[in-house]
C-alpha positions as a Markdown table, in Angstrom:
| # | Residue | x | y | z |
|---|---|---|---|---|
| 1 | Unk | -15.3 | 24.1 | -0.3 |
| 2 | Unk | -14.3 | 27.6 | -1.5 |
| 3 | Unk | -12.5 | 28.4 | -4.7 |
| 4 | Unk | -9.5 | 29.6 | -2.7 |
| 5 | Unk | -8.6 | 25.9 | -1.8 |
| 6 | Unk | -6.3 | 24.1 | -4.2 |
| 7 | Unk | -5.7 | 20.8 | -2.4 |
| 8 | Unk | -7.9 | 18.7 | -0.1 |
| 9 | Unk | -5.3 | 17.0 | 2.1 |
| 10 | Unk | -5.1 | 13.4 | 3.2 |
| 11 | Unk | -7.8 | 12.6 | 5.9 |
| 12 | Unk | -9.2 | 16.2 | 5.7 |
| 13 | Unk | -12.8 | 15.1 | 6.4 |
| 14 | Unk | -12.3 | 11.5 | 7.3 |
| 15 | Unk | -15.2 | 10.1 | 9.4 |
| 16 | Unk | -17.2 | 13.3 | 9.4 |
| 17 | Unk | -20.4 | 11.3 | 9.9 |
| 18 | Unk | -22.8 | 14.4 | 9.6 |
| 19 | Unk | -21.4 | 15.6 | 6.3 |
| 20 | Unk | -24.2 | 15.0 | 3.7 |
| 21 | Unk | -23.2 | 17.0 | 0.5 |
| 22 | Unk | -19.9 | 18.3 | -0.9 |
| 23 | Unk | -19.4 | 20.9 | -3.6 |
| 24 | Unk | -15.7 | 21.2 | -4.2 |
| 25 | Unk | -14.4 | 24.6 | -5.3 |
| 26 | Unk | -13.1 | 25.2 | -8.9 |
| 27 | Unk | -9.4 | 25.6 | -7.8 |
| 28 | Unk | -9.0 | 22.1 | -6.2 |
| 29 | Unk | -6.6 | 19.9 | -8.3 |
| 30 | Unk | -6.3 | 16.9 | -6.1 |
| 31 | Unk | -8.4 | 15.1 | -3.5 |
| 32 | Unk | -6.0 | 13.4 | -1.1 |
| 33 | Unk | -6.0 | 9.9 | 0.3 |
| 34 | Unk | -8.8 | 9.1 | 2.6 |
| 35 | Unk | -10.0 | 12.7 | 2.4 |
| 36 | Unk | -13.7 | 11.8 | 2.8 |
| 37 | Unk | -13.4 | 8.1 | 3.9 |
| 38 | Unk | -16.1 | 6.9 | 6.2 |
| 39 | Unk | -18.4 | 9.9 | 5.8 |
| 40 | Unk | -21.4 | 7.7 | 6.4 |
| 41 | Unk | -24.1 | 10.4 | 5.7 |
| 42 | Unk | -22.5 | 11.7 | 2.6 |
| 43 | Unk | -24.9 | 11.3 | -0.3 |
| 44 | Unk | -23.7 | 13.6 | -3.1 |
| 45 | Unk | -20.4 | 14.9 | -4.4 |
| 46 | Unk | -19.6 | 17.3 | -7.3 |
| 47 | Unk | -16.0 | 17.0 | -8.4 |
| 48 | Unk | -15.2 | 20.1 | -10.6 |
| 49 | Unk | -13.2 | 20.1 | -13.8 |
| 50 | Unk | -10.1 | 21.4 | -12.0 |
| 51 | Unk | -9.6 | 18.1 | -10.2 |
| 52 | Unk | -7.0 | 15.8 | -11.9 |
| 53 | Unk | -6.5 | 13.1 | -9.2 |
| 54 | Unk | -8.9 | 11.3 | -6.9 |
| 55 | Unk | -6.7 | 9.8 | -4.2 |
| 56 | Unk | -6.7 | 6.3 | -2.7 |
| 57 | Unk | -9.6 | 5.6 | -0.4 |
| 58 | Unk | -10.9 | 9.2 | -1.0 |
| 59 | Unk | -14.6 | 8.2 | -0.6 |
| 60 | Unk | -14.2 | 4.6 | 0.7 |
| 61 | Unk | -17.0 | 3.3 | 2.9 |
| 62 | Unk | -19.3 | 6.3 | 2.3 |
| 63 | Unk | -22.3 | 4.0 | 2.5 |
| 64 | Unk | -24.9 | 6.6 | 1.5 |
| 65 | Unk | -22.9 | 8.1 | -1.4 |
| 66 | Unk | -25.2 | 7.5 | -4.4 |
| 67 | Unk | -24.5 | 10.5 | -6.5 |
| 68 | Unk | -21.1 | 11.5 | -7.8 |
| 69 | Unk | -20.5 | 13.9 | -10.7 |
| 70 | Unk | -16.8 | 13.6 | -11.8 |
| 71 | Unk | -15.4 | 16.6 | -13.7 |
| 72 | Unk | -13.8 | 16.1 | -17.1 |
| 73 | Unk | -10.2 | 16.7 | -16.1 |
| 74 | Unk | -9.8 | 13.7 | -13.7 |
| 75 | Unk | -7.0 | 11.5 | -15.1 |
| 76 | Unk | -6.8 | 8.9 | -12.4 |
| 77 | Unk | -9.1 | 7.3 | -9.8 |
| 78 | Unk | -7.1 | 5.9 | -7.0 |
| 79 | Unk | -7.1 | 2.5 | -5.4 |
| 80 | Unk | -10.2 | 1.9 | -3.3 |
| 81 | Unk | -11.4 | 5.4 | -4.1 |
| 82 | Unk | -15.1 | 4.6 | -4.0 |
| 83 | Unk | -15.0 | 1.1 | -2.5 |
| 84 | Unk | -17.9 | 0.3 | -0.2 |
| 85 | Unk | -19.9 | 3.3 | -1.3 |
| 86 | Unk | -23.6 | 3.3 | -2.1 |
| 87 | Unk | -23.1 | 4.2 | -5.8 |
| 88 | Unk | -25.9 | 2.9 | -8.1 |
| 89 | Unk | -24.4 | 4.1 | -11.3 |
| 90 | Unk | -21.4 | 6.2 | -12.5 |
| 91 | Unk | -20.2 | 7.7 | -15.7 |
| 92 | Unk | -16.4 | 8.0 | -15.9 |
| 93 | Unk | -15.4 | 11.0 | -18.0 |
| 94 | Unk | -13.2 | 10.7 | -21.1 |
| 95 | Unk | -10.3 | 12.3 | -19.3 |
| 96 | Unk | -9.7 | 9.2 | -17.1 |
| 97 | Unk | -6.8 | 6.9 | -18.1 |
| 98 | Unk | -6.6 | 4.7 | -15.0 |
| 99 | Unk | -8.9 | 3.1 | -12.5 |
| 100 | Unk | -7.1 | 1.9 | -9.5 |
| 101 | Unk | -7.2 | -1.5 | -7.8 |
| 102 | Unk | -10.5 | -2.1 | -6.0 |
| 103 | Unk | -11.7 | 1.4 | -7.0 |
| 104 | Unk | -15.3 | 0.3 | -7.0 |
| 105 | Unk | -15.0 | -2.9 | -4.9 |
| 106 | Unk | -17.9 | -3.7 | -2.6 |
| 107 | Unk | -20.2 | -1.2 | -4.3 |
| 108 | Unk | -23.1 | -3.7 | -3.8 |
| 109 | Unk | -25.7 | -1.3 | -5.3 |
| 110 | Unk | -23.8 | -0.5 | -8.5 |
| 111 | Unk | -25.9 | -1.5 | -11.5 |
| 112 | Unk | -24.3 | 0.6 | -14.2 |
| 113 | Unk | -20.9 | 2.0 | -15.0 |
| 114 | Unk | -19.8 | 3.7 | -18.2 |
| 115 | Unk | -16.0 | 3.4 | -18.9 |
| 116 | Unk | -14.7 | 5.5 | -21.8 |
| 117 | Unk | -12.1 | 4.4 | -24.4 |
| 118 | Unk | -9.6 | 6.7 | -22.8 |
| 119 | Unk | -9.1 | 4.2 | -19.9 |
| 120 | Unk | -6.0 | 2.1 | -20.5 |
| 121 | Unk | -5.6 | 0.6 | -17.1 |
| 122 | Unk | -8.1 | -1.0 | -14.7 |
| 123 | Unk | -6.5 | -2.3 | -11.5 |
| 124 | Unk | -7.0 | -5.7 | -9.9 |
| 125 | Unk | -10.4 | -6.4 | -8.3 |
| 126 | Unk | -11.7 | -3.0 | -9.5 |
| 127 | Unk | -15.3 | -4.2 | -9.4 |
| 128 | Unk | -15.0 | -7.0 | -6.9 |
| 129 | Unk | -18.3 | -7.9 | -5.2 |
| 130 | Unk | -20.4 | -5.5 | -7.2 |
| 131 | Unk | -23.4 | -7.7 | -6.7 |
| 132 | Unk | -25.9 | -5.8 | -8.9 |
| 133 | Unk | -23.7 | -5.2 | -11.9 |
| 134 | Unk | -25.2 | -7.1 | -14.8 |
| 135 | Unk | -23.3 | -6.1 | -17.8 |
| 136 | Unk | -20.2 | -4.1 | -18.8 |
| 137 | Unk | -18.3 | -3.1 | -21.9 |
| 138 | Unk | -14.5 | -2.9 | -21.5 |
| 139 | Unk | -13.0 | 0.1 | -23.3 |
| 140 | Unk | -10.9 | -0.3 | -26.4 |
| 141 | Unk | -7.9 | 1.2 | -24.7 |
| 142 | Unk | -7.5 | -1.7 | -22.3 |
| 143 | Unk | -5.0 | -4.4 | -23.3 |
| 144 | Unk | -5.2 | -6.6 | -20.2 |
| 145 | Unk | -7.8 | -7.5 | -17.6 |
| 146 | Unk | -6.2 | -7.6 | -14.1 |
| 147 | Unk | -6.8 | -10.5 | -11.7 |
| 148 | Unk | -10.1 | -10.5 | -9.8 |
| 149 | Unk | -11.6 | -7.6 | -11.7 |
| 150 | Unk | -15.1 | -9.0 | -11.6 |
| 151 | Unk | -14.6 | -11.4 | -8.7 |
| 152 | Unk | -17.9 | -12.2 | -7.0 |
| 153 | Unk | -20.1 | -10.1 | -9.4 |
| 154 | Unk | -22.9 | -12.6 | -9.0 |
| 155 | Unk | -25.4 | -11.0 | -11.4 |
| 156 | Unk | -22.9 | -10.3 | -14.2 |
| 157 | Unk | -24.5 | -11.9 | -17.3 |
| 158 | Unk | -22.8 | -10.0 | -20.1 |
| 159 | Unk | -19.4 | -8.5 | -20.8 |
| 160 | Unk | -17.9 | -7.2 | -24.0 |
| 161 | Unk | -14.2 | -7.6 | -24.3 |
| 162 | Unk | -12.5 | -5.6 | -27.1 |
| 163 | Unk | -10.0 | -7.0 | -29.6 |
| 164 | Unk | -7.3 | -4.9 | -27.9 |
| 165 | Unk | -7.3 | -7.2 | -24.9 |
| 166 | Unk | -4.3 | -9.6 | -25.2 |
| 167 | Unk | -4.3 | -11.1 | -21.7 |
| 168 | Unk | -6.9 | -12.0 | -19.0 |
| 169 | Unk | -5.4 | -12.7 | -15.6 |
| 170 | Unk | -6.5 | -15.4 | -13.2 |
| 171 | Unk | -9.7 | -15.2 | -11.1 |
| 172 | Unk | -11.2 | -12.4 | -13.2 |
| 173 | Unk | -14.6 | -14.0 | -13.2 |
| 174 | Unk | -14.3 | -16.2 | -10.1 |
| 175 | Unk | -17.5 | -16.6 | -8.1 |
| 176 | Unk | -19.7 | -15.1 | -10.9 |
| 177 | Unk | -22.6 | -17.4 | -10.5 |
């Protein structure tokens, strides 16, 4: 996507099943809702430092998406942004302050996620059904853990909860055998 583009609109590339790699230009500030949803062959995305917002469902159900590099200006990751993708690991940059509801839900290959202390909000069911996630450290900025956050994370064996957390909602660890 060339540097002349500043916004990737809602549904711009939705269901482009032959799209395999995306390099987003350095002028894009926002990736719209469902922009790349259901791009089943998409395997790699580079999100530049210019992007501030990753919209809801932006990369949902991109089954083969295993590599995402998120630039260090992204402030929010929308609801369902990467849900159902093929991610195996992800590093969230220090610029991110919120992770939307179900943002990484159904990422059944996700084994590792790094969440920086800048994150203050993690939405409900953010990591629901991440079968291969074994451990996680919640960032110091989080004060509450939303309902269903780790619901059905069957291999989760270790979680570090910081002293800043004052409330843990219902069903956070349901079905974590």
